[in-house]
N, C-alpha and C positions, 0 to 999 in steps of 0.2 A: 381765080384764087390768088395768084401772084401777079402783082401789078407794078411793083417798084424794085429796081435792082441797083446795087452799088457794090464796089469792091472794097473789101476790108482786109487789113493786114492780119496775119495769123496770130492766134492767141497762144500763149505759153501753156505748158502742162498744168493742170489743176486750176486753170483760170475760171472765173465765174461762168456758168453755163446759162444760156438764155434762149432757146427756141426749139420747137418740135421739128424733127426731120422724118421723112418717110411716114408721114401721118395723114390724117383726114380732118376736114373741118368738124369740130365738135358739135356745132349747131346748138341744140337745146339739151344735150345729154347731161352736161355738168354746169348748170346755171350758177352754182355756188363758186365757180372759179372766175375770178376777175382780173382785170389789167390795171396796173398803176399808170396813171395818165399824167404826162408832163404839163407844165404850165404853158409851154410853147412847143410847136412841132419839132421833131428831129430833122436832120438835114434832108432826109428823103421825103418829108411831108407826113410821116406817121407820128403817132402820139404816145403809144405805150412803150414802157421800158422795163417792166418787170411784171411778174404774175404772182398771184396769191389765191387763198381759198377762205371763204367764209366759214368759220368754225363755231360761231354762235350768232344769234341775230345782230349783235353789235361788234363782233370781233373778226378781223380779217388777218389771217396768218400769211407772212411772206418772209423775205430774207433781209437780214441786217445790212448786208453789202449793197443792197439796192439804194440805200439812203445817201443823199449828198451830205457833206459835212454841215452839221448844225441843223439839218432838216427836222422840223417838228410836226409837220402835217403831210398828208398825202391824199390825192384824189384817186378814187377807184371807180371803174366802170364794169358792169356785169354784162354789157352788150356782147353778143357772140362775135360781132364785127363792129368795132367802134368807129363812129363817125362824129366829127365835131358837132356839138349840139345834143348828143346823147346825154342821158342822165348820168351824172357822176356824184359820188358821195365823198365828202371830205371828213377825215378824222384825224386823231392824234397818232403820230408815228412813234412807236415806242420800241427801242432796240433792247435786246438782251444786254444787260449791263456787263456781262462777262465777255462779250464779243470784242475782239481786237482786230484791227484792219489787217494785220499781218498773218492772221490765223483764220482758218475756216471753222474752228470750233465755236460753238454757241452762235452760229450765223442764223439767228432767228429774230423776227420783229413782228409786231402786230400793228394794225391800224384799228384804233378804237373809235367807233362812231357814237355820236351823242344819242341817236335814236335807232331803233331796229331797222334793218333793211327789209322792206316789205316784199312778200311774195316769193322768197327764196328759202329753201330748206338747207340749213348748214350741213357741211360734211360731218361724218362721224370720225371721232378720234380713237386710236387703239387703246386697249388695256395695257397696262405695264408688262413688259417682257413678252408681248405677243409674238414678235418675230423670233425671239429665242425659243419659244415653245414650238413654233412651226419648224424651226431648224432641228430641234431635238427629235421630233417625230418623223423627220425626213420629208415632210410634205412641202417644205419651202422650195426644194430643188425643182419642183415641177410647177410652181406658182407663176402666174403672169401678173404683170404690173401695168397700170394705165397712167402714164404721165399726160398732163394736160397743160397747155400753156399758150401764150401769145408770142408773136415775134416772127423772126425770119425763118426761112428754110434755105438750106445749102443748095445752090443751083449748080455751080461748077467749082472746080479747083484748078487754078491756072498751072499748067504743067511747068515744073522747073522753078517756080516762084512761090515763096511762102505766102500765098494769098488765096482767099476764098471769096466766092461771090455769093452774096446773100440777097434775099428778097423779103421785104416786110409788107404786111398788109393789115395789121391791127386786128387779126382774126384769131379766135380761139381754136386750137387744134388739139387732137389727141392722137396717141399712138400706143403700141403694145411692146413691152420689153420683157425679156426673160431674166431670171435670177442668176447671179454668179457667186456672190459671197456676202458674208455678213460679219461685221466687226462690232466692237462694243458701242460705236457711235454711228457707223455708216452702213447703209445698204448699197451694195455694188451691183449694178445691173449690167448684164453682158449683151452686147448688141450683135447678135448672131444672125447674119443675113439668111442663113439656111432655115432659120426659124421664123423668118418674117419680122424680125425685130426692127423697131424704129430707133429714135434717139432724141435726146434733149440737146439744145445748143443755145445760140444767142437769142435771148428774149424770154426764156422760161424760168429764170432765177426766182426762187421763192415759191414756185408752182408745186402742185401736188403730184404725188405718185400714189395712186389708189391701188390697193391690194385686190386683185381679181380682174375680171373682164371689163369691157368698155362701159358698162352701166354702173360699176361699183362706186360707192361714195365713202368707202372706208379709207381714210387718209392715214398712211403709215410713215411717209417720209416726204421731205421737201427737196426739190432740185436745188443743188448748190454748185457743183463743179463738174467739168468734163476735162479729159486729159489729152485731147487732140484737136487740131485746128479745123478739121472737117467734120467733127462731131459724129464719127462713125466707129469709134473703138469701145469706149466705156464711159460710164458716168457714175458719180458718187452722190448719194442722197442722204440727207441728215435724218436719222431715225427719230420718230416722235414717241416711241414707246419706252424710252430709257429714262432712268431717274433724272438725268441731267436736263433733258428736254422737258420733262414733266414739271420740273421745278420752276421753270419759266412759265409754261402754259397755265399752270394752276393759279397764277396770279390774275388770270383774265377769264378763264372758263372752268366749268365743273367737269372734271375728268372721269372717265368710266373706270 
């Protein structure tokens, strides 16, 4: 499962989150989750650099901060373990115009394909205010969430030095996380080891947080940021059931 390792400097609080830790290969459970593939390999020989989810036959939801300056297109693979030569789909990369580099607000983007992606059922999106209603009736407190993404897993943390050791394999992973808090824009998930929680970290940016167990396809938030260098404390995910998020999404898909 893990084949390549390298040492990376620590990330600062609330820096972009990018990979599943304490998780398992997703295999064919979430075929609608794909990886954004670079034009050339990363330094360690891997190719993926962000994650996203097919939300209609022609629309792939991801994060705005994944884009390079001036980037207009993106390549997406839905292989559970990407290898050079696997099928990729190229589409227009459209960022939420309200997004600013210095802010995590409106950190949304879509890749719009010219033709439908064959053989993959898109994820479902939430109705407006779904998470607010679940919080109001006290059921959100016991809910589980299933993040899915490509990228690294934290292998070790060098003692006394702000460094983490990561391994990348271009493989789609999933994990399970418990609920901690809800704000007007953010879903905060608590990584409680006693509950068997996993985490998101380097490689999962733009990826889905599904409401419910490991087979759920109800996408309620996208992975945006984590606040610790070892990806073991907490993570913040951008809610998709808010008026702000829906204002962007409805330009591209029909909302429930």
